[in-house]
C-alpha positions in Angstrom: 8.3 7.3 14.8 9.9 10.7 14.7 8.8 13.1 17.8 7.3 15.6 15.0 5.0 12.7 13.9 3.8 11.7 17.5 0.5 14.0 16.7 -0.2 11.6 13.6 0.1 8.5 15.9 -2.3 10.1 18.4 -4.9 11.0 15.8 -5.0 7.7 14.3 -5.4 6.2 17.7 -8.2 8.6 18.3 -9.7 7.7 15.0 -9.5 3.7 15.8 -11.0 4.0 19.3 -13.9 6.3 18.0 -14.6 3.9 15.1 -14.8 0.8 17.3 -17.0 2.8 19.8 -19.4 3.9 17.1 -19.7 0.2 16.1 -20.0 -1.4 19.2 -21.5 1.5 21.4 -25.3 1.6 22.4 -25.9 4.5 24.4 -26.9 7.4 22.1 -24.8 10.1 24.4 -21.8 7.6 24.1 -22.2 7.6 20.2 -22.3 11.6 20.1 -19.1 11.4 22.0 -17.4 9.0 19.9 -18.7 11.0 16.7 -17.0 14.2 18.3 -13.7 12.4 19.1 -13.6 11.0 15.4 -14.3 14.5 13.9 -11.4 15.8 16.3 -9.0 13.3 15.0 -9.8 14.5 11.3 -9.5 18.1 12.1 -6.0 17.3 13.6 -4.7 15.7 10.4 -6.3 18.6 8.3 -4.9 21.2 10.5 -1.2 19.7 10.5 -1.4 18.8 6.6 -3.3 21.5 5.1 -5.7 18.9 3.4 -9.4 19.9 3.6 -11.1 18.3 6.5 -13.8 17.1 4.1 -11.1 15.0 2.2 -9.7 13.5 5.4 -12.8 12.6 6.8 -13.6 11.0 3.3 -10.3 9.0 3.4 -10.1 8.6 7.3 -13.2 8.1 8.7 -15.6 6.4 6.5 -15.3 2.9 7.5 -17.4 0.9 10.2 -16.5 -1.9 12.6 -13.1 -2.5 14.1 -10.5 -0.7 12.2 -7.7 -3.1 10.4 -5.0 -2.1 8.1 -5.4 -1.7 4.4 -3.9 -4.2 2.1 -1.4 -3.4 -0.8 0.1 -6.0 -3.2 3.4 -5.5 -5.2 4.5 -8.0 -7.8 8.1 -8.7 -8.4 8.7 -10.0 -12.1 12.1 -10.8 -13.4 13.8 -11.4 -16.7 17.4 -11.6 -17.3 18.2 -10.7 -13.9 16.1 -7.4 -14.2 13.0 -6.5 -12.6 9.8 -5.3 -14.1 8.9 -1.7 -13.0 5.9 0.4 -14.5 5.8 4.1 -15.3 3.0 5.9 -13.7 1.4 9.2 -15.1 3.5 11.5 -12.7 6.7 10.0 -14.1 7.8 7.8 -11.2 8.2 4.0 -11.4 6.8 1.3 -9.3 6.2 -2.5 -9.1 2.7 -3.5 -10.5 0.1 -3.4 -7.7 -2.4 -1.7 -5.7 -5.1 -2.0 -3.1 -6.7 -5.3 -2.5 -10.1 -5.3 -3.7 -12.9 -6.5 -1.1 -14.2 -9.0 -3.6 -11.2 -11.0 -4.3 -8.0 -12.8 -2.9 -4.7 -11.4 -2.4 -3.5 -14.0 -4.9 -6.2 -12.7 -7.3 -5.5 -9.1 -6.6 -1.7 -9.6 -7.6 -2.7 -11.2 -11.0 -5.2 -8.4 -11.5 -2.9 -5.5 -10.9 -0.1 -6.9 -13.0 -2.4 -7.3 -16.0 -4.1 -3.8 -15.7 -0.7 -2.1 -15.2 1.6 -4.2 -17.3 -0.6 -6.1 -19.7 1.4 -9.3 -18.8 -0.4 -12.6 -17.4 1.3 -14.1 -14.5 1.1 -16.8 -11.8 1.9 -15.6 -8.2 4.3 -17.9 -6.9 6.1 -16.9 -3.7 5.1 -14.6 -1.0 8.4 -12.4 -0.7 7.4 -10.3 2.4 4.6 -8.9 4.5 5.5 -5.7 5.5 4.0 -2.8 7.9 4.3 0.1 5.4 5.1 2.7 8.1 8.2 0.9 8.9 9.6 1.2 5.3 8.0 4.0 3.4 7.4 7.6 3.6 5.2 9.8 3.8 3.5 8.4 6.9 0.0 7.7 6.2 -3.1 8.4 8.5 -4.3 5.0 8.1 -2.2 1.5 8.7 -1.2 -0.4 5.5 -0.1 -3.8 5.1 2.0 -4.4 2.2 2.4 -7.8 0.3 5.2 -8.5 -2.0 4.9 -11.6 -4.3 7.3 -13.2 -6.5 5.6 -13.8 -9.9 6.1 -15.7 -13.3 5.3 -14.3 -16.9 2.9 -16.7 -18.6 1.9 -14.2 -21.5 0.8 -10.8 -22.5 2.4 -7.6 -23.5 2.4 -4.1 -22.3 -0.5 -1.6 -23.4 -0.8 1.9 -22.3 -3.6 2.6 -19.7 -5.1 5.0 -17.5 -2.6 4.3 -14.5 0.6 3.5 -16.4 2.4 4.9 -19.6 5.3 2.5 -19.9 6.8 -0.8 -18.5 10.4 -1.9 -18.6 12.9 -4.1 -17.0 15.8 -2.7 -14.8 18.8 -4.0 -13.2 19.4 -3.3 -9.4 22.1 -0.7 -10.4 20.0 1.2 -13.0 16.7 1.9 -11.1 14.8 4.9 -12.2 13.3 7.6 -10.3 11.0 5.4 -7.9 7.6 6.1 -6.3 9.1 5.8 -2.8 5.7 6.0 -1.1 4.9 2.6 -3.0 8.4 1.0 -3.2 11.7 2.3 -2.3 15.2 0.7 -3.2 15.5 -1.3 0.1 12.3 -3.2 -1.0 13.4 -3.5 -4.7 16.6 -5.0 -3.3 14.5 -7.3 -1.1 12.9 -8.8 -4.4 16.2 -9.2 -6.0 17.4 -11.1 -3.0 14.1 -13.5 -3.1 14.4 -14.0 -6.8 18.1 -15.2 -6.2 17.3 -17.3 -3.4 16.9 -21.1 -3.9 15.1 -21.4 -0.6 13.4 -18.0 0.3 11.6 -17.7 3.6 8.9 -15.0 3.7 9.9 -11.8 5.8 7.4 -10.7 8.3 7.6 -7.5 10.4 
């Protein structure tokens, strides 16, 4: 992590310690101290990013229990040696995917997100990689994210415009459009191509 982002690492650690303390602590005075530490962590992020502290608190300080990473799935779908990307409302392109819902499995989430964003019915076949997001994508978030890339096969369906995406299209590695790099960058797309071309791909983990 860049030295200029060290403050974020500290804020995240403070939030994590405070969250655990609030969950496991019994003494009322300790609970008040943990609440104050959590508030300070949110204020640090708000001060450095100009995001209103109320929004930071909602995104960053609304969970209970031991803090763990959020899960994000991304589907790699190929046709004629090209990969499927969906165009989001802001004009950037990404692999179909999104946050894993609490009531379904990773596999089910991959299938659901592909259907919602591209209209396609797929099978989730191979886990390409399990990545720590902040090792690959910018900007760094105030919470940890584990990204799971999955190689999929189309079994039916067709694209229909929806509230999240306005278009879907297959792209070759040398013709990628403007990517939503906070979700998937060229390095990650290339990794998906390598997995697609491999006869015996081994899941990458970092």
